C-alpha positions as a printed Julia matrix, in Angstrom:
353×3 Matrix{Float64}:
 -11.83  -12.09    2.42
 -13.47  -14.98    0.63
 -16.39  -13.64   -1.39
 -18.72  -15.75   -3.44
 -18.28  -15.03   -7.13
 -21.08  -13.14   -8.84
 -21.55  -11.33  -12.1
 -22.64   -8.32  -10.1
 -19.1    -7.97   -8.74
 -17.74   -7.74  -12.26
 -20.43   -5.27  -13.27
 -19.33   -2.9   -10.53
 -15.77   -2.73  -11.78
 -16.37    0.23  -14.07
 -17.5     2.36  -11.15
 -14.68    1.12   -8.93
 -12.09    1.96  -11.53
 -13.19    5.42  -12.56
 -11.08    7.24   -9.98
  -8.14    4.88  -10.44
  -8.0     5.56  -14.18
  -7.55    9.29  -13.64
  -4.46    8.6   -11.55
  -3.07    5.65  -13.51
  -3.21    6.39  -17.25
  -2.6     3.78  -19.89
   1.05    3.31  -20.76
   3.26    0.84  -22.59
   6.85    0.51  -21.46
   9.35    0.89  -24.3
  12.31   -0.29  -22.27
  12.92   -2.2   -19.08
  12.24    0.12  -16.1
  15.11    1.12  -13.86
  14.07    0.94  -10.22
  17.2    -0.09   -8.34
  16.78    0.58   -4.64
  13.2     1.85   -4.89
  10.91    0.84   -2.02
   7.53   -0.58   -3.05
   4.61   -2.16   -1.27
   2.47   -1.02    1.63
   2.1    -1.58    5.36
   4.27   -4.23    6.93
   5.17   -5.77    3.53
   7.47   -3.33    1.81
  10.43   -4.22   -0.4
  13.56   -2.77   -1.95
  13.78   -3.47   -5.7
  17.0    -5.16   -6.84
  16.62   -5.52  -10.63
  20.23   -6.6   -11.14
  19.95   -9.62   -8.87
  19.46  -12.45  -11.38
  21.13  -11.03  -14.49
  23.51  -13.34  -16.34
  25.57  -13.33  -19.51
  22.82  -13.73  -22.08
  25.24  -15.12  -24.67
  25.87  -18.09  -22.4
  22.66  -18.35  -20.38
  19.88  -16.74  -22.39
  16.28  -16.47  -21.23
  13.08  -15.84  -23.12
  10.23  -15.96  -20.59
  11.18  -16.58  -16.95
   8.07  -18.47  -15.99
   8.36  -19.85  -12.46
  10.7   -20.39   -9.54
  10.82  -22.7    -6.5
  13.28  -23.13   -3.63
  14.69  -26.51   -2.6
  15.62  -27.7     0.88
  19.2   -26.47    0.4
  17.97  -22.95   -0.26
  18.71  -23.05   -3.99
  16.37  -21.08   -6.24
  15.3   -23.13   -9.27
  13.8   -21.26  -12.23
  12.13  -22.62  -15.35
  11.79  -20.85  -18.68
  11.07  -21.66  -22.3
  14.57  -21.11  -23.68
  15.81  -24.58  -24.63
  19.45  -23.62  -24.36
  18.87  -23.77  -20.59
  15.3   -24.46  -19.46
  16.43  -24.59  -15.82
  18.61  -22.01  -14.08
  19.59  -22.59  -10.46
  20.68  -19.59   -8.35
  21.91  -19.1    -4.84
  20.29  -16.32   -2.84
  23.0   -13.84   -3.79
  22.03  -14.21   -7.45
  25.03  -16.38   -8.4
  24.31  -19.07  -11.0
  24.98  -22.51   -9.56
  23.79  -24.79  -12.34
  21.83  -24.9   -15.58
  20.28  -27.75  -17.54
  17.31  -28.72  -19.68
  16.92  -28.51  -23.46
  13.71  -30.47  -24.0
  10.97  -28.1   -22.78
  10.12  -25.63  -25.59
   7.16  -24.38  -23.56
   8.71  -24.77  -20.1
   6.04  -23.18  -17.92
   4.94  -24.71  -14.61
   7.44  -25.76  -11.95
   6.51  -27.42   -8.65
   8.82  -28.96   -6.09
   7.75  -31.88   -3.94
   9.59  -33.15   -0.88
   8.71  -36.8    -0.43
  10.16  -37.81    2.95
  13.42  -35.99    2.32
  13.73  -36.76   -1.39
  12.88  -33.86   -3.68
  11.35  -33.95   -7.13
  10.36  -31.39   -9.74
   7.14  -31.37  -11.76
   7.41  -29.52  -15.1
   4.43  -28.48  -17.21
   4.99  -27.85  -20.91
   1.81  -26.62  -22.62
   3.58  -26.65  -26.0
   4.22  -30.37  -25.74
   0.98  -31.03  -23.85
   2.77  -33.02  -21.16
   3.68  -33.01  -17.49
   7.05  -34.43  -16.39
   8.22  -35.57  -12.99
  12.02  -35.28  -12.72
  14.75  -35.45  -10.13
  16.69  -32.29   -9.26
  19.12  -32.99  -12.1
  16.35  -33.11  -14.7
  16.12  -36.87  -15.19
  12.55  -37.68  -16.28
  10.92  -40.23  -13.94
   7.27  -39.98  -15.0
   5.4   -38.46  -17.94
   1.68  -37.64  -18.05
   0.36  -37.03  -21.55
  -2.99  -36.29  -23.16
  -5.95  -37.23  -20.9
  -7.66  -38.97  -23.81
  -5.35  -41.94  -23.21
  -7.11  -42.53  -19.86
 -10.61  -41.63  -21.04
 -10.73  -38.23  -19.37
 -10.79  -36.17  -22.6
 -11.76  -36.67  -26.19
  -8.8   -36.81  -28.54
  -9.8   -33.47  -30.07
  -9.86  -31.7   -26.66
  -6.98  -29.3   -26.09
  -4.57  -30.21  -23.3
  -2.06  -27.5   -22.47
  -1.09  -27.93  -18.83
   0.24  -24.89  -16.98
   0.69  -25.98  -13.37
   0.75  -28.83  -10.9
   0.23  -29.22   -7.16
   1.03  -32.28   -5.06
  -1.46  -33.31   -2.39
  -0.64  -34.67    1.08
  -1.07  -38.22   -0.21
   1.08  -37.61   -3.28
  -1.87  -37.01   -5.63
  -0.91  -34.93   -8.66
  -3.27  -32.06   -9.52
  -2.8   -30.67  -13.05
  -4.25  -27.33  -14.14
  -5.08  -27.37  -17.85
  -4.91  -23.58  -17.9
  -4.2   -23.02  -21.58
  -6.29  -25.93  -22.74
  -9.73  -27.16  -21.66
  -9.8   -25.58  -18.19
 -10.09  -28.73  -16.13
  -8.23  -29.63  -12.97
  -7.17  -33.26  -13.35
  -6.23  -35.46  -10.43
  -3.81  -38.38  -10.77
  -2.32  -40.75   -8.23
   1.33  -40.46   -7.28
   2.0   -43.17   -9.86
   0.29  -41.27  -12.63
  -3.07  -43.09  -12.67
  -6.06  -40.87  -13.5
  -8.54  -40.38  -10.65
 -10.94  -37.56  -11.5
 -11.39  -34.08  -12.96
 -13.41  -30.99  -12.07
 -13.99  -27.45  -13.27
 -14.03  -26.83  -16.97
 -14.53  -23.57  -18.86
 -17.29  -21.17  -17.86
 -18.41  -18.43  -15.47
 -19.96  -20.68  -12.83
 -18.51  -20.66   -9.33
 -16.97  -24.07   -9.88
 -15.65  -23.23  -13.38
 -12.58  -21.41  -14.69
 -11.44  -18.84  -17.16
  -7.71  -19.5   -17.54
  -7.08  -22.02  -14.75
  -3.48  -20.94  -14.75
  -2.27  -22.06  -11.34
  -3.04  -24.51   -8.58
  -1.61  -25.0    -5.08
  -2.35  -26.87   -1.85
  -3.31  -24.55    1.01
  -2.08  -26.31    4.16
  -2.36  -23.36    6.53
  -5.15  -25.27    8.26
  -3.24  -28.51    8.84
  -6.38  -30.41    9.77
  -8.23  -29.34    6.62
  -6.01  -28.68    3.6
  -7.73  -27.31    0.52
  -6.93  -26.68   -3.13
  -6.6   -23.11   -4.37
  -6.99  -22.67   -8.13
  -6.34  -19.57  -10.23
  -9.11  -18.34  -12.5
  -7.03  -15.59  -14.03
  -9.5   -13.92  -16.39
 -12.01  -13.86  -13.52
  -9.42  -12.01  -11.38
  -9.87  -14.68   -8.74
  -8.63  -17.65   -6.77
 -11.2   -20.41   -6.25
 -11.07  -22.79   -3.3
 -11.98  -26.48   -3.5
 -11.78  -29.56   -1.32
  -9.04  -31.98   -2.28
 -11.79  -34.06   -3.94
 -12.82  -31.13   -6.16
 -15.9   -29.7    -4.42
 -16.21  -25.92   -4.79
 -16.01  -23.97   -1.51
 -15.49  -20.24   -2.12
 -13.89  -17.52   -4.24
 -11.3   -14.87   -3.42
 -12.16  -12.03   -5.79
  -9.21   -9.76   -6.64
 -10.74   -7.04   -8.84
  -8.35   -5.74  -11.47
  -5.67   -8.39  -10.88
  -4.98  -11.12  -13.45
  -3.29  -13.35  -10.91
  -1.02  -16.28  -11.64
  -0.46  -19.19   -9.28
  -0.94  -18.88   -5.52
   2.28  -19.25   -3.51
   2.21  -19.91    0.24
   4.87  -18.96    2.8
   3.86  -19.58    6.41
   0.41  -17.95    6.83
   0.81  -15.58    3.9
  -0.31  -15.95    0.27
   1.66  -14.33   -2.54
   1.02  -14.13   -6.28
   2.33  -12.45   -9.39
  -0.17  -10.33  -11.3
   0.4   -10.65  -15.03
  -1.85   -7.78  -16.07
  -4.11   -5.28  -14.38
  -7.11   -3.35  -15.72
  -5.98    0.14  -16.72
  -7.27    1.44  -20.03
 -11.11    1.35  -20.04
 -10.84   -1.42  -17.43
  -9.45   -3.73  -20.06
  -6.54   -6.12  -19.63
  -3.62   -3.76  -20.23
  -0.12   -4.7   -21.48
   2.85   -4.12  -19.18
   0.71   -3.52  -16.09
   1.82   -6.25  -13.68
   2.55   -6.13   -9.96
   2.72   -8.5    -6.96
  -0.14   -9.06   -4.53
   0.09  -10.37   -0.94
  -2.76  -11.71    1.2
  -2.87  -12.54    4.93
  -4.15  -15.69    6.6
  -7.72  -14.39    6.3
  -7.3   -13.93    2.54
  -7.3   -10.14    2.89
  -4.95   -8.26    0.54
  -2.37   -6.42    2.7
   0.18   -5.18    0.15
   0.6    -4.77   -3.59
   4.28   -4.18   -4.42
   4.24   -2.21   -7.67
   0.45   -1.8    -7.4
  -2.04    0.49   -5.74
  -2.62    0.14   -1.99
  -5.38   -2.38   -1.21
  -8.61   -0.76   -0.03
 -11.73   -2.37    1.39
 -15.11   -0.64    1.49
 -17.95   -2.34    3.35
 -15.88   -5.49    3.35
 -15.33   -5.53   -0.41
 -11.95   -5.19   -2.01
 -11.74   -2.28   -4.44
 -10.09   -2.27   -7.86
  -6.32   -2.87   -7.84
  -4.05   -1.7   -10.68
  -0.38   -1.09  -11.34
   0.89    2.0    -9.52
   4.51    2.15  -10.71
   6.05    0.71  -13.9
   8.44   -1.54  -12.01
   7.2    -4.7   -13.68
   5.73   -5.68  -17.01
   4.04   -9.09  -16.53
   4.66  -10.83  -13.19
   4.25  -14.53  -13.88
   5.37  -16.05  -10.59
   6.97  -15.32   -7.23
   9.21  -17.35   -4.95
   9.56  -16.38   -1.26
  12.69  -17.31    0.71
  13.18  -17.9     4.43
  13.8   -14.19    5.02
  10.58  -13.31    3.19
  12.39  -11.79    0.23
  10.47  -12.2    -3.04
  11.95  -13.29   -6.36
   9.78  -12.24   -9.33
   9.71  -14.1   -12.64
   8.22  -12.28  -15.63
   6.63  -13.31  -18.92
   6.94  -11.15  -22.03
   9.28   -8.73  -20.32
  12.09   -8.18  -22.83
  13.95  -11.32  -21.71
  14.29  -10.01  -18.15
  16.0   -12.25  -15.59
  14.34  -12.69  -12.18
  14.15   -9.57  -10.02
  14.64   -9.67   -6.23
  12.44   -7.73   -3.82
  14.3    -7.42   -0.52
  12.04   -7.23    2.56
  12.55   -4.01    4.51
């Protein structure tokens, strides 16, 4: 359900979470959880956990943070991380490594794939470098977008630490400055600056950690832009021109980027609110919403519950995950989970059951 953001919603969280906290005490995982074969999730979206799926020889193909993953038209699963020995790892669906490349992205973070009339490109965000790169599928850099001050959009002193991109129907490039100044910047397909919107704050049209951005094309006649406001536990919807429309409030869930597959919306939850309703380490899960933006399953999290049309607090239920940073969904609706700050964990597969 799309609910308009209000401070009153946040004020109610203490009451919503009181019962949850008695069932879900604060904990910090001291080692990677073992959950092979466990079934998680609720309703029609339940999954078998396959933690061994993406594991590789760490002496040859090390990872630090597995940040994001996309799937190309050939079905290959392309993952980006911030380990410069191999920023990009490409898997097949069985978990076999097909290819690795990339040594130039010390903060390799956001990864978007764009199919331009049959030709595919990657967009890489590196908040450490403060740049966005368009590459081919072999990693050749074709376009670089740097600090917005060069086009008059920022002052030189303004932080620019891009975390995500989305590509509009006309090829426009939307950049989420999620670790920087909290703007969404729009560029043409050629990299010319067009406009910006958002900025830091608690207003409906503003963001607190604008971590992700995606084009919602489920309504083909009226595509919109869905932007993460992670510290607000929310996705915020805008027109493609940047006009605020509505908010999807996800109490308790520090969501990362929205990922669409058919009519369903998926997202990794990096933290949830456990101890005293604070952001709690090692408390991630995955959340899944239907075409009406209603949460229908939380693999690794508590079952979604609505009371009087309002979604209740969601927290981690089982210590399957530490910090879910992104998900990729294949043609069989299996989910591949990438994690940040998770003891150098490779991607984990959730097999649809």
